[in-house]
C-alpha positions in Angstrom: -55.8 -31.2 -9.9 -55.3 -34.1 -7.4 -54.8 -36.8 -10.0 -51.4 -38.3 -10.6 -50.2 -37.8 -14.1 -48.5 -40.6 -15.9 -45.5 -39.2 -17.6 -43.7 -40.5 -20.7 -40.5 -42.1 -19.5 -37.7 -42.5 -21.9 -34.9 -44.7 -20.8 -31.7 -43.1 -22.1 -29.0 -45.3 -20.7 -28.7 -48.8 -19.1 -25.6 -49.6 -17.3 -24.9 -53.2 -16.2 -23.2 -53.8 -13.0 -19.6 -55.2 -13.0 -19.2 -55.4 -9.2 -21.4 -55.4 -6.2 -21.9 -52.1 -4.3 -23.0 -51.4 -0.7 -23.2 -47.6 -1.0 -26.6 -45.7 -0.8 -28.2 -44.7 -4.0 -27.3 -41.2 -5.2 -29.1 -39.1 -7.8 -28.0 -36.1 -9.9 -29.6 -34.0 -12.7 -28.2 -34.9 -16.1 -30.0 -32.1 -18.0 -33.2 -30.1 -18.0 -35.4 -28.1 -20.4 -38.6 -26.1 -19.7 -40.7 -29.4 -19.7 -38.3 -32.2 -19.3 -35.7 -33.2 -16.6 -33.3 -36.1 -17.2 -32.1 -37.8 -13.9 -29.1 -40.1 -13.4 -28.7 -42.4 -10.3 -26.2 -44.9 -9.0 -26.9 -48.7 -8.9 -27.8 -50.2 -5.5 -27.0 -53.8 -4.7 -30.1 -56.0 -4.3 -32.5 -53.6 -6.0 -35.0 -55.2 -8.4 -36.3 -51.8 -9.6 -36.1 -48.1 -9.1 -39.0 -45.7 -8.5 -38.8 -41.9 -9.2 -41.4 -39.6 -7.9 -41.7 -35.8 -8.4 -43.4 -33.1 -6.3 -43.3 -29.3 -6.3 -40.8 -28.0 -3.8 -43.5 -25.7 -2.3 -45.7 -28.8 -1.7 -43.4 -31.8 -1.2 -46.2 -34.2 -0.1 -48.2 -33.6 -3.4 -46.6 -36.1 -5.7 -47.6 -35.1 -9.3 -45.9 -38.0 -11.1 -43.8 -41.2 -10.6 -42.1 -43.7 -12.8 -40.4 -47.1 -12.3 -37.3 -48.6 -14.0 -35.7 -52.0 -14.2 -32.7 -53.0 -12.1 -30.2 -52.2 -14.9 -31.4 -48.7 -15.7 -29.5 -45.7 -14.2 -30.9 -42.8 -16.3 -34.3 -41.6 -17.4 -36.3 -38.5 -18.4 -39.6 -37.0 -17.2 -41.6 -34.8 -19.5 -44.6 -32.5 -19.3 -43.2 -30.4 -16.4 -44.1 -26.7 -16.0 -41.4 -24.2 -17.0 -39.3 -22.5 -14.3 -40.7 -24.5 -11.4 -38.6 -25.8 -8.5 -39.3 -29.5 -8.0 -38.2 -32.2 -5.5 -37.2 -35.5 -7.2 -37.0 -38.7 -5.1 -35.4 -42.0 -6.2 -36.2 -45.2 -4.3 -34.3 -48.5 -4.8 -36.9 -51.3 -4.3 -36.6 -55.0 -3.6 -38.9 -57.7 -5.1 -41.6 -56.8 -2.5 -41.4 -53.2 -3.5 -39.9 -52.2 -0.2 -37.5 -49.3 -0.3 -33.9 -50.4 0.2 -32.4 -46.9 -0.2 -33.7 -43.4 -1.0 -32.2 -40.3 -2.4 -33.7 -36.9 -3.3 -32.7 -33.5 -4.7 -34.2 -30.2 -5.6 -33.9 -28.9 -9.2 -35.8 -26.4 -11.4 -37.1 -26.9 -14.9 -35.7 -24.5 -17.5 -37.5 -21.2 -18.3 -40.1 -21.0 -21.0 -39.2 -19.8 -24.5 -38.7 -16.0 -24.5 -40.2 -13.4 -26.9 -38.0 -12.5 -29.9 -35.5 -9.7 -29.4 -37.4 -6.4 -29.7 -34.8 -4.1 -31.3 -31.2 -4.4 -32.5 -29.2 -1.2 -33.3 -25.6 -0.7 -34.3 -23.5 0.9 -31.6 -20.4 1.2 -33.7 -18.9 -0.8 -36.6 -18.1 -3.8 -34.3 -20.9 -3.6 -31.7 -24.7 -4.2 -31.8 -27.1 -3.1 -29.0 -29.9 -5.6 -28.4 -33.0 -4.8 -26.4 -35.4 -7.6 -25.1 -38.1 -8.3 -22.4 -36.7 -9.8 -19.2 -38.0 -13.2 -18.0 -38.9 -13.6 -14.3 -36.9 -16.2 -12.5 -34.0 -16.1 -15.0 -30.5 -15.5 -13.6 -28.9 -14.7 -17.0 -29.6 -14.7 -20.8 -27.7 -16.2 -23.8 -27.7 -14.2 -27.0 -26.8 -16.4 -30.0 -25.2 -14.5 -32.9 -24.7 -16.0 -36.4 -23.9 -14.8 -40.0 -23.8 -16.4 -43.4 -20.0 -16.8 -43.3 -20.1 -19.5 -40.7 -19.7 -17.2 -37.7 -21.5 -18.6 -34.6 -21.2 -17.3 -31.0 -23.2 -17.2 -27.8 -22.8 -14.3 -25.3 -24.0 -14.4 -21.7 -25.7 -11.2 -20.6 -27.6 -10.2 -17.4 -29.7 -7.2 -18.4 -31.4 -5.3 -21.2 -30.2 -3.6 -23.3 -27.0 -5.6 -23.9 -24.0 -4.9 -26.0 -22.6 -7.5 -28.4 -18.9 -6.8 -29.1 -16.1 -7.9 -31.5 -18.2 -8.2 -34.6 -17.2 -7.6 -38.3 -17.9 -4.2 -39.7 -20.6 -3.9 -42.4 -21.8 -7.4 -41.9 -25.4 -8.8 -41.5 -26.1 -11.0 -38.4 -29.1 -13.0 -37.1 -29.7 -13.0 -33.3 -31.9 -15.0 -30.9 -32.1 -15.0 -27.1 -32.5 -17.7 -24.4 -33.3 -17.4 -20.7 -31.1 -19.3 -18.2 -31.9 -20.4 -14.6 -30.3 -23.0 -12.3 -32.1 -25.8 -14.2 -31.0 -24.9 -17.7 -31.8 -22.7 -20.6 -35.0 -22.1 -22.6 -35.5 -22.8 -26.3 -34.6 -20.0 -28.7 -37.5 -17.9 -30.3 -37.6 -16.5 -33.8 -34.4 -14.8 -34.9 -34.0 -11.1 -35.8 -31.6 -9.6 -38.3 -29.2 -6.6 -37.9 -26.2 -5.2 -39.8 -23.1 -3.4 -38.5 -22.1 -0.1 -39.9 -19.0 0.9 -41.9 -15.7 1.2 -39.9 -14.2 4.7 -39.3 -11.7 6.1 -41.9 -8.1 6.6 -40.7 -7.2 10.3 -40.9 -3.8 12.0 -41.4 -3.4 15.8 -41.5 -0.8 18.5 -42.2 -0.8 22.3 -42.5 0.8 23.5 -45.8 0.4 27.2 -44.8 -0.7 29.3 -41.8 -4.3 29.4 -43.0 -5.0 25.9 -44.3 -5.0 22.2 -43.3 -4.8 19.2 -45.7 -6.7 16.0 -44.7 -6.0 12.5 -46.1 -8.5 9.7 -45.5 -7.8 6.0 -45.8 -10.4 4.5 -48.3 -13.3 2.5 -46.6 -14.8 -0.4 -48.5 -18.4 0.1 -49.5 -18.2 3.9 -48.7 -19.9 6.3 -51.2 -19.1 9.6 -49.4 -17.1 11.0 -46.4 -18.0 13.8 -44.0 -15.3 15.8 -42.1 -16.2 17.8 -38.9 -13.8 20.7 -38.1 -13.8 22.3 -34.7 -11.5 25.3 -33.6 -10.2 24.8 -30.1 -12.3 27.0 -27.8 -15.2 27.2 -30.2 -18.6 25.5 -29.6 -19.5 25.1 -33.3 -18.2 22.8 -36.0 -17.9 23.3 -39.8 -18.7 20.1 -41.8 -17.3 19.3 -45.2 -18.7 16.5 -47.5 -16.4 14.9 -50.1 -16.1 11.8 -52.2 -12.3 12.2 -52.5 -9.9 10.8 -49.9 -7.8 14.1 -50.1 -9.3 17.4 -49.0 -7.8 20.9 -48.1 -9.5 23.2 -45.6 -8.8 26.9 -46.2 -9.5 30.2 -44.6 -8.3 29.2 -41.1 -6.6 31.2 -38.4 -2.8 31.1 -38.1 -1.3 29.3 -35.1 -4.6 27.8 -34.0 -5.6 24.2 -33.0 -8.3 22.5 -35.0 -9.9 19.2 -34.0 -11.0 17.0 -37.0 -12.9 13.8 -37.2 -14.7 12.0 -40.0 -17.0 9.1 -41.0 -18.2 7.3 -44.1 -21.7 6.8 -45.6 -22.7 3.4 -47.0 -25.0 2.6 -50.0 -28.0 2.4 -47.6 -27.4 6.0 -46.5 -26.3 5.0 -43.1 -23.6 6.9 -41.2 -20.6 4.8 -40.3 -18.6 4.8 -37.1 -16.8 8.1 -36.4 -13.1 8.2 -36.5 -10.9 9.3 -33.5 -10.3 13.0 -33.2 -7.2 14.3 -34.9 -5.5 17.5 -33.6 -3.9 19.7 -36.1 -2.5 23.2 -35.7 -2.0 25.7 -38.5 1.5 27.3 -39.0 2.2 30.3 -36.7 2.3 34.0 -37.7 5.6 36.0 -38.0 6.8 37.5 -34.6 6.4 41.2 -33.9 8.6 43.9 -32.3 12.0 42.3 -32.8 14.9 43.8 -30.8 18.7 43.0 -30.9 21.4 43.6 -28.2 24.8 42.3 -27.2 25.1 39.7 -24.4 28.1 37.8 -22.9 27.8 34.1 -21.8 30.7 32.2 -20.4 33.1 34.8 -21.9 31.5 34.2 -25.4 29.8 37.2 -27.1 26.4 36.8 -28.7 23.5 38.8 -30.1 20.4 38.6 -27.9 17.4 38.7 -30.2 13.9 39.3 -28.5 10.3 39.6 -29.8 6.8 39.8 -28.6 4.9 36.5 -28.0 1.4 36.2 -29.6 -0.9 35.1 -26.7 -3.6 33.9 -29.2 -1.3 31.3 -30.7 -2.0 27.7 -29.5 0.5 25.2 -28.3 4.2 25.1 -28.2 6.0 27.5 -30.6 9.7 27.3 -31.4 11.3 30.5 -32.7 14.5 30.6 -34.9 16.6 33.7 -35.3 19.1 33.8 -38.2 21.7 36.2 -39.5 23.4 36.5 -42.8 26.7 35.5 -41.1 25.4 31.9 -41.0 24.4 32.1 -37.3 21.1 30.8 -35.9 19.5 30.1 -32.5 16.3 28.4 -31.4 14.0 29.2 -28.5 10.5 28.4 -27.1 10.4 31.7 -25.2 10.6 35.4 -26.3 14.4 35.5 -26.9 17.5 33.6 -27.9 21.2 34.3 -28.5 23.1 34.2 -31.7 26.7 33.2 -30.9 29.5 33.6 -31.3 30.1 37.0 -32.7 33.3 39.2 -32.8 34.0 42.9 -32.4 33.1 45.2 -35.3 30.7 42.8 -37.2 27.5 43.9 -39.1 24.6 41.4 -39.0 21.2 41.2 -40.9 18.8 39.4 -38.5 15.4 37.7 -39.2 13.1 35.6 -36.8 10.8 32.7 -37.9 8.1 31.0 -35.7 7.5 27.2 -36.1 5.1 24.7 -34.5 4.3 21.1 -35.1 2.7 22.1 -38.5 6.0 23.7 -39.8 7.6 27.2 -40.1 5.7 30.4 -40.7 6.8 33.5 -42.6 10.0 35.3 -41.4 10.2 38.9 -40.1 11.7 41.8 -42.0 15.6 41.9 -41.6 17.2 44.1 -38.9 20.8 45.5 -39.2 23.1 45.5 -36.0 26.8 46.4 -35.4 28.7 44.6 -32.6 30.8 46.1 -29.8 34.4 47.4 -30.4 37.6 45.3 -30.1 39.7 45.4 -26.9 42.7 47.7 -26.7 46.2 46.1 -27.2 49.9 46.7 -26.2 49.3 47.3 -22.5 52.5 48.6 -20.7 53.4 49.6 -17.1 55.9 52.2 -15.9 56.7 52.1 -12.1 58.4 55.1 -10.4 60.6 54.8 -7.3 58.0 56.6 -5.2 55.4 53.8 -5.8 53.4 55.4 -8.6 52.5 53.3 -11.7 51.3 54.5 -15.1 49.3 52.1 -17.5 49.3 52.9 -21.3 47.6 51.2 -24.4 46.9 51.6 -28.1 43.8 53.4 -29.2 40.9 51.5 -30.9 39.0 52.7 -34.0 35.3 53.6 -33.5 35.6 53.5 -29.7 33.6 56.2 -27.8 35.7 55.8 -24.7 37.9 53.6 -22.4 37.8 52.1 -18.9 40.8 50.8 -17.1 40.6 48.3 -14.2 43.5 47.8 -11.7 42.9 45.0 -9.2 45.1 44.2 -6.2 45.6 40.7 -4.7 43.7 41.6 -1.5 40.6 42.6 -3.4 41.3 46.3 -3.7 40.3 47.8 -7.1 40.7 51.1 -8.9 38.8 52.2 -12.0 40.0 54.9 -14.5 37.6 56.3 -17.2 38.8 58.4 -20.2 37.6 59.5 -23.6 40.5 61.6 -24.9 43.6 59.8 -23.8 45.2 56.3 -23.8 46.8 56.2 -20.3 46.0 56.0 -16.5 48.0 56.4 -13.3 47.6 54.6 -9.9 49.3 54.0 -6.5 51.1 50.6 -6.2 53.0 48.9 -3.4 55.0 45.6 -2.7 53.7 42.4 -1.3 50.7 42.2 -3.7 49.8 41.0 -7.2 48.3 43.6 -9.5 46.1 42.7 -12.5 45.4 45.4 -15.1 43.1 45.5 -18.1 41.5 48.1 -20.4 38.0 48.0 -22.1 36.7 50.1 -25.1 33.0 50.7 -25.5 30.4 52.1 -27.9 26.6 52.0 -28.2 26.6 48.2 -28.6 28.4 47.8 -25.3 31.9 47.2 -23.9 34.7 45.3 -25.6 35.5 41.8 -24.4 38.3 41.0 -22.0 41.6 41.8 -23.7 45.2 41.7 -22.6 45.9 41.4 -18.8 49.1 42.9 -17.3 50.2 41.7 -13.9 52.9 42.6 -11.3 53.7 40.4 -8.3 56.0 40.8 -5.3 57.8 38.0 -3.3 55.2 35.8 -1.5 55.0 35.6 2.3 55.8 32.5 4.4 52.7 30.6 5.4 51.3 30.8 8.9 49.5 28.2 11.0 51.5 25.2 9.6 50.1 21.9 11.0 51.7 18.5 10.5 49.7 15.3 11.3 49.9 11.6 10.5 46.9 10.4 8.6 48.2 6.8 8.3 51.5 4.8 8.9 53.4 6.2 5.9 51.6 9.5 5.2 51.9 13.0 6.8 49.3 15.7 6.0 50.5 19.3 6.2 48.1 22.2 6.2 48.6 26.0 6.5 46.9 29.3 5.9 47.3 30.6 2.4 50.0 33.3 2.1 49.8 36.5 0.1 51.4 36.4 -3.3 51.9 32.6 -3.4 50.8 30.7 -6.4 52.5 27.4 -5.6 53.7 25.7 -2.5 56.7 23.3 -2.3 56.5 20.9 0.7 59.5 18.8 1.8 60.0 16.0 4.4 63.7 15.2 5.1 65.4 12.7 7.3 69.0 11.3 7.3 68.3 9.2 4.1 65.2 10.6 2.4 64.0 13.8 0.8 60.2 13.6 -0.1 58.6 16.6 -2.0 55.2 17.6 -3.3 54.2 20.8 -5.2 50.6 22.1 -5.0 48.6 25.3 -5.4 46.3 24.4 -2.5 47.3 25.1 1.2 47.4 21.4 2.0 49.8 18.6 1.0 50.0 14.8 1.7 53.5 13.3 1.8 53.2 9.6 1.4 55.5 6.5 1.1 57.4 7.7 4.2 59.3 5.2 6.4 57.4 4.1 9.5 58.7 4.9 13.0 60.9 7.7 11.6 61.4 11.4 12.6 61.1 13.9 9.7 61.9 17.7 9.3 59.0 19.3 7.3 59.1 22.8 5.6 56.6 24.6 3.4 58.0 27.1 0.8 55.7 29.5 -1.1 56.5 30.5 -4.8 55.1 32.4 -7.7 56.0 32.5 -11.4 57.2 36.1 -11.4 59.1 36.7 -8.2 60.2 33.0 -7.4 60.2 31.2 -4.0 60.8 32.4 -0.5 63.4 30.0 1.0 63.5 31.6 4.5 60.5 29.7 6.0 60.7 27.8 9.3 61.0 23.9 9.5 58.8 21.6 11.7 59.6 18.1 13.1 57.2 15.1 13.1 57.4 11.3 13.8 55.5 8.7 11.7 53.4 5.9 13.1 54.9 2.6 14.3 55.8 -0.2 11.8 53.4 -3.1 11.1 54.3 -6.3 13.0 55.3 -9.2 10.8 55.9 -12.9 11.0 52.8 -13.6 13.0 52.8 -17.1 14.5 50.1 -19.1 16.4 51.1 -21.8 18.9 48.0 -23.5 20.5 48.7 -24.3 24.2 45.5 -26.3 24.9 41.8 -26.4 23.7 41.1 -22.9 25.0 44.4 -20.9 24.7 47.0 -19.9 22.1 50.3 -18.1 22.2 50.7 -15.4 19.6 54.2 -14.2 18.6 55.5 -11.7 16.0 58.5 -9.7 14.8 58.8 -5.8 15.1 61.6 -3.2 15.2 59.7 -0.2 16.6 61.6 2.1 19.0 58.8 2.1 21.6 55.3 0.6 21.0 52.6 -1.4 22.7 51.2 -4.4 20.8 47.6 -5.5 20.9 46.6 -9.0 19.5 42.9 -9.4 18.4 41.2 -12.7 17.7 37.9 -11.9 15.9 35.2 -14.6 15.5 31.7 -14.5 14.1 30.1 -14.1 17.6 32.9 -12.9 19.9 36.3 -11.2 20.2 39.3 -12.0 22.4 42.5 -9.9 22.8 45.8 -9.6 24.7 48.5 -6.8 24.9 52.3 -6.8 25.3 55.3 -4.4 25.0 57.3 -7.5 23.9 56.9 -9.8 20.9 54.3 -12.3 22.3 51.2 -12.8 24.5 48.6 -15.4 25.3 44.9 -15.4 24.4 42.9 -17.6 26.8 39.3 -18.5 27.3 38.6 -19.5 23.7 35.4 -21.6 23.3 35.2 -24.9 21.5 34.1 -25.0 17.9 35.0 -21.4 17.0 37.1 -19.9 14.2 39.0 -16.6 14.5 41.1 -14.2 12.4 44.1 -13.2 14.5 46.2 -10.0 13.8 48.5 -7.6 15.7 48.6 -3.8 15.9 51.4 -1.6 17.2 50.5 1.6 19.1 52.7 4.6 20.1 52.2 8.3 20.9 52.3 9.0 17.1 49.4 6.7 16.3 48.7 3.1 15.3 50.4 0.9 12.7 48.6 -1.1 10.1 47.3 -4.4 11.3 49.6 -7.3 10.6 48.6 -9.9 8.1 46.0 -12.1 9.8 46.2 -15.8 10.4 43.3 -18.2 10.9 42.8 -20.0 14.2 40.3 -22.8 14.8 39.6 -24.3 18.2 38.7 -28.0 18.8 35.1 -28.8 17.8 32.4 -29.2 20.5 31.1 -32.6 21.4 27.3 -33.1 20.8 25.3 -32.6 24.0 23.2 -35.6 23.4 23.7 -39.0 21.6 20.9 -41.6 21.2 21.3 -45.3 20.1 18.1 -46.9 18.8 18.2 -50.6 17.8 16.4 -51.2 14.5 17.0 -55.0 14.1 18.8 -57.7 16.0 22.1 -56.7 14.3 21.6 -53.1 13.3 21.3 -49.8 15.3 20.6 -46.2 14.3 22.8 -43.7 16.2 21.9 -39.9 16.2 23.2 -36.9 18.0 22.6 -33.2 18.5 24.4 -30.4 16.7 28.1 -29.9 17.6 29.5 -26.4 17.0 32.6 -26.4 14.8 32.3 -30.1 13.9 32.6 -31.1 10.2 32.7 -34.9 10.5 32.2 -37.6 13.1 33.6 -41.1 13.9 31.1 -42.9 16.2 32.1 -46.2 17.8 30.2 -49.0 19.7 32.8 -51.2 21.5 32.4 -54.5 23.5 34.6 -57.6 24.2 32.5 -59.4 21.6 33.3 -56.9 18.8 32.8 -53.3 17.8 31.1 -51.2 15.2 31.9 -47.7 13.9 30.8 -45.2 11.3 32.3 -42.1 9.7 29.9 -39.4 8.5 29.3 -35.6 8.1 25.6 -36.1 9.1 24.1 -36.0 12.6 23.2 -39.7 12.4 24.5 -43.0 11.0 23.4 -46.6 10.7 25.6 -49.4 12.3 25.5 -53.1 11.5 27.2 -56.2 13.0 25.7 -55.6 16.4 25.7 -58.6 18.7 22.5 -59.2 20.6 22.5 -59.3 24.4 25.7 -57.3 24.6 26.8 -54.2 26.6 28.6 -51.6 24.5 30.6 -48.4 25.4 29.7 -45.4 23.2 32.4 -43.0 22.0 32.8 -40.3 19.3 35.6 -38.4 17.6 34.5 -35.0 16.3 36.6 -33.3 13.6 36.7 -29.7 12.4 37.3 -28.5 8.8 41.0 -28.2 9.5 41.2 -31.7 11.2 41.2 -30.7 14.8 39.7 -33.5 16.9 37.7 -33.8 20.2 37.1 -37.1 22.0 33.6 -37.5 23.3 32.3 -40.2 25.7 28.6 -41.1 26.3 26.5 -43.5 28.4 26.8 -47.2 27.4 24.3 -49.1 25.2 22.9 -52.6 25.8 21.6 -54.5 22.8 18.4 -56.4 23.0 18.2 -60.1 24.0 18.7 -62.6 21.1 15.7 -64.1 19.3 15.4 -67.9 19.8 16.2 -70.4 17.1 14.8 -73.8 16.2 11.2 -72.8 16.7 9.0 -75.9 16.1 5.2 -76.8 16.5 4.2 -80.3 17.7 0.6 -81.7 17.8 -0.7 -82.9 21.2 -3.9 -84.4 22.4 -7.2 -82.6 22.7 -6.5 -80.0 20.0 -3.4 -78.7 21.8 -0.1 -77.7 20.3 3.4 -77.3 21.8 5.8 -74.6 20.7 9.4 -75.5 21.3 12.6 -73.4 20.6 16.3 -73.1 21.5 17.0 -70.1 23.7 20.2 -68.0 23.6 20.3 -67.7 27.4 18.5 -68.7 30.5 17.9 -65.3 32.0 15.0 -64.2 29.7 11.3 -65.0 29.6 9.7 -65.6 26.2 6.3 -64.8 24.7 4.7 -66.8 21.9 2.0 -65.3 19.6 0.0 -67.4 17.2 -2.2 -65.3 14.8 -4.7 -66.9 12.5 -7.5 -65.5 10.3 -10.1 -65.7 13.0 -8.3 -66.7 16.3 -5.2 -65.5 18.1 -3.3 -67.3 20.9 -0.6 -66.1 23.3 1.5 -67.8 26.0 4.4 -66.5 28.2 7.1 -68.7 29.8 9.2 -68.2 32.9 13.0 -67.5 32.6 14.9 -70.6 31.5 11.9 -72.4 29.8 12.1 -73.3 26.1 8.6 -74.5 25.3 5.0 -73.5 25.7 1.7 -75.4 25.3 -1.4 -73.8 23.7 -4.8 -75.6 24.0 -8.2 -75.3 22.1 -6.5 -74.6 18.8 -8.9 -74.0 15.9 -7.8 -76.4 13.1 -8.2 -75.7 9.4 -6.3 -72.4 9.5 -2.8 -70.9 8.8 -1.0 -69.4 11.7 1.8 -66.8 12.0 4.0 -67.9 14.9 6.4 -65.6 16.6 8.6 -66.4 19.7 10.3 -63.3 21.1 12.3 -62.6 24.4 11.0 -60.1 26.9 13.1 -57.2 28.1 13.7 -56.5 31.8 10.9 -53.9 31.6 8.5 -56.6 30.2 8.3 -55.3 26.7 8.6 -57.7 23.7 11.5 -57.6 21.2 9.8 -56.6 17.9 12.2 -57.9 15.3 12.1 -61.7 15.7 11.0 -63.6 12.6 7.5 -65.0 11.8 7.0 -68.7 10.9 3.9 -69.9 9.0 2.2 -73.2 10.0 -0.9 -74.9 8.5 -3.0 -76.8 11.0 -5.3 -79.3 9.2 -8.4 -81.0 10.5 -9.5 -84.6 10.8 -13.2 -84.1 11.6 -13.1 -81.5 14.4 -9.7 -82.4 15.7 -6.2 -81.5 14.6 -4.8 -83.8 12.0 -1.4 -82.5 11.0 0.9 -79.4 11.5 2.7 -78.4 8.3 5.6 -75.8 8.3 5.0 -73.3 5.5 8.1 -71.1 5.7 9.6 -68.2 7.5 9.6 -64.5 7.0 10.7 -61.4 8.8 8.4 -59.2 10.9 6.7 -56.5 8.7 
């Protein structure tokens, strides 16, 4: 085109400057459409106007438009741009001669052109619409605007087509429009389209009233004129559909114990299918079990009827079976059997089995009659002959087919006697054992339960392998091998004044609460209830461990050693003293009643106890006592002078120290502080004085250490009586009273534009400064110099005004005094 287009410029905002600015002009995009961009810039001091020029980014030297604005305008718009084009915008701040004082530029796009209307909108479900539209080149995203007549308004950002619009209201009409978005802004919306969501899904609830039917209840759906139910049998690829206008429907002719999957939807007045419901799983009630069998079974000495049946492999899911008898017994199982308990001998039962699942119980089986096992024989008796032969007899049991007698010996030997025509049995018996005898009756249902047990026991043997050991200071543990015929063991420990006993059925016993350092006679006696106790067993002698030391006393000898003493009455023992700290351990030993622990470090805490040791073992530790050594002195201590009369003292960590008293001492006075910190602030310091530095470190218990450090010298004193006197030829004399003659002084005069300094020799108390600039206010500081040549930094400032008479000094006026910042 080549010609520069004049654009319509709308001044949107004028901002009047409240303060001068020296920053470069800055420009930002306020907003953009497909044909208009609004810019905003910062004010530049001295600018009489602002010029904005625009050129395509691809051809930055081809300016297509420019506009100028007054000095008080900071925002304007440029129209008639092309959609979705990247431009370079330049802002120049101009002076009265139209020269650029400052320039700023930025790149920005115009918004995309208006899109075509949305092509299609389809309901995805009752709360979701699917919109399909044509994509716009150069757009980074799209905004879909959704509205309805109930005041609903929302804008969703999407990135591709088709796009889903979620969280809408079921069975509601919406209008939709679309806008394209790029880095510059968004396009104008095109014509709207209209779409309506479908009916929501009905809520289903199901049950199975019989093994071939399912009842379905649907929650009513507003605006629905009919419902459709789809029924699938698990494992089948086809579905049966049922249409109904009622919210209650029964499906019949189904298979027993089968899983059916059911879902439904509603139809609206326009004949549109609503959203489908979630699938509901429902099983029909199971069929009756087949091939039921009954037998006797014992469990934990309790008799029961074991009922079994065949499992139907075609039945779906978890099935629970219940077996019942007319004797008010029942059992439940998920497998092919269960046990009815408890039953007794000679009972007759009528048994049925019913299968149940989540839908409910099915039909029961036909009843089965069953008779239980016989009762056990009673009145067992034993006759023993002098030759060692024994005969067992019992009463007969009605309806028993036969008998079986069991004779068990204590060493595991067993004899079995079977008979069908008699009620007695003979066997060979001998002493030294326990015999247990029982008799069982049996029939087709099985053997009778355990009945009467007859026993015969001889005198028990003395235990062998007796071992006596001390497990602690007042307890002996005695173990032995179990002896034949013993049911109970009596263990005794006897000395001249005590008789300690324990009875136990196990071959081990612990005798406690014995006296320490004492010799005991220990004997184990076996017993049983029938033959009594064997009192002819051998005794064993055992000593207990030493007694615990008492009356522990600690007597510190110096900062690193302590004497430990105690009281003990053991016959023969060695004593070990232990001092246990957090990081170390110290000890000493003695056969007497005291010993010394040495080499204890400073700042440590210990728990001290004593243990006695002899050939029989160790005593309990004595009650412990706490020991605390003197605290350590800090390795380093630093004194820093903050002002002429104040110092800050700090020191390194001191192990074991809880508090500190730090002192600065001189013939001219002293200062001290008491603190728990590792630093403190001291006042009342005399300038120009040598101090000795000491510290007292205290532990938690009050133990003290004296610490000495290198001395400290306070700084030289600041001079007093500082005065300024006018001299000839624009010169001033600074005069002061010095605190001593051994220091040099430096004088600093600081004004707004000139600074002056002079230094004196030791002993002088004045200084002349020439070529002073009059008409200014000066800060005057006179400070002594240290031996190293550094200046004392805390001397006070004095303010003087030096007025002019022409170009010469007229008067010097004292304005006041303040401390150094």
